[in-house]
C-alpha positions as CSV (number, residue, x, y, z in Angstrom):
1,M,-4.0,-15.7,-16.3
2,N,-6.3,-12.7,-16.9
3,P,-4.1,-9.5,-17.0
4,A,-6.7,-7.7,-14.8
5,V,-6.5,-10.4,-12.1
6,S,-2.8,-10.4,-12.3
7,R,-2.7,-6.6,-12.0
8,L,-5.0,-6.7,-8.9
9,R,-3.0,-9.4,-7.2
10,Q,0.2,-7.4,-7.7
11,L,-1.6,-4.3,-6.4
12,R,-2.8,-6.2,-3.3
13,W,0.7,-7.3,-2.5
14,A,2.0,-3.7,-3.1
15,S,-0.7,-2.5,-0.7
16,L,0.4,-4.8,2.0
17,A,4.0,-4.0,1.5
18,E,3.3,-0.2,1.6
19,G,1.2,-0.7,4.7
20,A,3.9,-2.8,6.4
21,T,6.6,-0.2,5.7
22,L,4.4,2.6,7.1
23,L,3.8,0.6,10.3
24,L,7.6,-0.1,10.6
25,L,8.4,3.5,10.1
26,L,5.8,4.8,12.6
27,G,6.0,2.0,15.1
28,V,9.7,1.1,15.1
29,A,11.9,3.7,13.4
30,V,10.4,6.9,14.8
31,P,10.3,5.6,18.4
32,L,13.9,4.4,18.0
33,K,14.8,7.9,16.8
34,R,12.9,9.7,19.6
35,L,13.4,7.4,22.5
36,A,16.7,5.7,21.9
37,G,18.5,8.5,20.0
38,L,18.9,6.4,16.8
39,P,18.1,8.7,13.9
40,E,19.6,6.0,11.5
41,A,16.4,4.0,11.9
42,V,14.4,6.7,10.2
43,S,17.2,7.3,7.7
44,V,16.9,3.7,6.6
45,M,13.2,3.1,6.9
46,G,12.1,6.4,5.5
47,P,13.4,5.9,1.9
48,I,12.2,2.3,1.9
49,H,8.7,3.4,2.8
50,G,8.9,6.3,0.3
51,G,9.8,3.9,-2.5
52,A,7.1,1.5,-1.5
53,F,4.6,4.4,-1.5
54,I,5.6,5.6,-4.9
55,V,5.4,2.1,-6.5
56,Y,2.0,1.5,-4.8
57,S,0.7,4.8,-6.0
58,L,1.8,4.2,-9.6
59,L,0.2,0.7,-9.5
60,V,-3.1,2.1,-8.2
61,L,-3.1,4.8,-11.0
62,N,-2.1,2.2,-13.6
63,A,-5.0,-0.1,-12.5
64,R,-7.4,2.8,-12.7
65,N,-6.1,3.7,-16.2
66,K,-6.6,0.1,-17.3
67,G,-10.1,0.0,-16.0
68,S,-9.6,-2.4,-13.1
69,L,-10.6,0.2,-10.5
70,T,-13.4,2.7,-10.2
71,A,-12.7,6.3,-9.2
72,T,-14.1,5.6,-5.7
73,E,-11.9,2.5,-5.3
74,T,-8.9,4.5,-6.5
75,L,-9.4,7.2,-3.9
76,Q,-10.0,4.7,-1.2
77,L,-6.8,2.9,-2.0
78,L,-4.7,6.1,-2.3
79,G,-6.3,7.4,1.0
80,A,-5.5,4.2,2.8
81,A,-1.8,4.7,2.1
82,F,-1.8,7.6,4.5
83,V,-3.5,5.7,7.4
84,P,-1.8,3.2,9.7
85,F,-3.5,-0.2,9.1
86,G,-5.1,1.3,6.0
87,A,-3.9,-1.6,3.9
88,L,-6.0,-3.9,6.0
89,M,-9.0,-1.6,5.7
90,V,-9.1,-1.9,1.9
91,T,-8.7,-5.7,1.6
92,G,-12.5,-5.9,0.8
93,I,-11.8,-4.1,-2.5
94,F,-9.4,-6.8,-3.5
95,R,-11.6,-9.6,-2.2
96,R,-14.6,-8.4,-4.2
97,K,-12.6,-7.9,-7.4
98,L,-10.7,-11.2,-7.2
99,V,-13.5,-13.6,-6.2
100,P,-14.8,-15.3,-9.4
101,V,-18.3,-14.5,-10.3
102,K,-20.6,-17.6,-10.5
């Protein structure tokens, strides 16, 4: 398999994982902390999301350094990590890059 394609597929999965952990943190853990008095939820989910964010950011920067992403795509992917549902908003980047050219 082409290394660039493999790198982008890995990045797509990392994007979805990072987005899912952000949604779990904001949609489940924070309400449990604030409404149910369970700060443990944030104590568990926070580091998981932090790790996913760091791995995702490093993969984005690596893909940029290897020439798989443009500067604009890199900024879009990094910016999407700060927005709930951002991972879904950037799926078009992966779709365009992973569809074989005819």
